[in-house]
C-alpha positions in Angstrom: 283.8 39.1 236.6 281.8 36.9 233.7 282.3 33.7 232.7 281.2 33.8 229.2 280.6 29.8 229.5 277.4 30.4 231.6 274.5 32.4 230.8 274.1 35.5 232.6 270.4 36.1 234.3 269.3 39.5 234.8 266.9 40.6 237.5 263.6 42.0 236.9 265.1 45.7 236.8 268.3 44.5 234.9 269.8 46.2 237.6 271.0 43.3 239.6 272.3 39.9 238.3 271.9 36.5 238.9 274.4 34.4 237.2 275.0 30.7 237.1 278.7 31.7 237.2 277.6 33.0 241.1 277.0 29.3 241.8 280.5 28.4 240.2 282.0 30.7 242.9 280.6 29.0 245.9 283.3 26.6 247.2 280.8 24.6 249.9 277.2 23.5 249.4 274.7 21.7 251.3 271.9 19.6 249.5 268.6 19.3 251.6 266.0 16.5 251.1 262.9 18.4 251.5 260.9 15.8 253.1 259.7 16.3 256.6 257.4 18.8 258.3 257.9 18.5 262.1 261.5 17.3 262.2 264.8 17.9 260.5 265.6 17.0 256.6 268.3 14.8 255.5 271.3 16.9 254.4 274.7 16.2 252.6 277.4 18.1 251.4 278.6 18.4 247.8 281.9 17.1 246.7 284.1 19.2 244.2 282.8 17.0 241.3 279.5 17.0 242.2 279.5 21.0 242.4 280.9 21.4 239.2 278.1 18.8 237.7 275.5 20.7 239.0 277.0 23.8 237.5 276.9 22.1 234.1 273.4 20.4 234.3 272.1 24.0 235.6 273.6 25.9 232.8 271.9 23.7 230.4 268.0 24.3 231.9 265.6 26.5 229.7 264.2 29.4 231.4 260.6 29.3 232.4 258.1 32.2 233.4 257.1 29.8 236.2 256.3 26.8 237.7 254.7 25.6 241.1 256.3 23.1 243.9 253.9 20.5 245.4 252.4 21.4 248.7 251.8 18.1 250.3 253.3 15.7 252.9 256.4 13.9 252.0 259.0 14.6 249.6 258.6 18.2 248.1 261.8 18.6 246.3 265.7 19.1 246.7 267.0 22.3 248.3 270.9 23.1 247.4 272.1 26.3 249.4 275.5 28.1 249.4 277.1 27.3 252.6 280.5 30.0 252.0 280.8 33.0 254.3 280.3 35.0 251.2 277.4 33.8 249.9 277.4 34.0 246.1 273.8 32.4 245.8 271.2 32.0 247.8 269.4 28.7 247.0 268.7 26.7 244.6 265.2 25.0 244.8 264.1 21.8 242.7 260.7 20.2 242.9 258.1 18.8 240.2 259.9 20.1 237.2 261.0 23.6 238.6 264.3 24.7 239.2 264.3 28.2 241.2 267.8 29.8 241.3 267.5 32.6 244.3 270.6 34.9 244.1 271.7 35.9 247.7 270.0 39.5 247.1 266.8 38.1 246.7 266.6 38.0 242.9 265.4 34.8 241.4 265.0 33.3 238.1 263.0 30.1 237.5 264.1 27.1 234.9 262.4 24.2 233.7 263.1 20.8 234.2 260.7 19.1 231.9 261.7 15.6 232.4 262.7 15.7 236.0 266.6 14.8 235.3 267.8 17.4 237.0 265.9 16.8 240.4 266.7 12.9 239.6 270.1 13.5 239.8 270.0 15.6 242.8 268.0 12.8 244.7 271.1 10.4 243.4 273.6 12.3 244.9 271.9 11.2 248.3 272.9 7.6 247.8 274.6 6.6 250.8 274.3 9.6 252.6 270.4 9.3 253.3 268.7 6.1 254.4 267.8 4.0 251.4 264.4 3.3 252.1 263.6 7.4 252.3 265.5 7.9 249.2 263.6 5.3 247.5 260.5 6.6 248.6 261.4 10.3 247.6 262.2 8.9 244.1 258.7 7.3 244.2 256.9 10.5 244.8 259.0 12.4 242.4 258.3 10.3 239.8 254.8 10.5 240.5 255.2 14.4 240.8 256.8 14.4 237.3 254.0 12.7 235.5 251.5 14.8 236.9 253.2 18.2 235.8 253.3 17.0 232.4 
């Protein structure tokens, strides 16, 4: 069922749909700070209020044709995954002014985060859940990356 408050995002052949409402249906979400190559990244679970805020922010992002994620050591971005048994969406990957929403069926859509506000907010949700020195380091690298992509 479509919620008219959220934009419908059609897949490439318009036969499959990736919808922000799919994110609404997710009851649990895991957030991952994509920072390490040789060891596990820090993760945390979203509260109901954080899920609602993510949905609101995601629904306001403009669609983009393409985007690039940094390929470097250190902070690369933030990933949000649906951790329900019946996955309603696959993953949201955020980095360097780009947001990619992947549907559970593999369809994806790209959005712009031109001022990196969505990414900053996601990183801020890690406060008290991720060691502060790592969160601050990621924040500095986020700012460098955001300036570079403008």
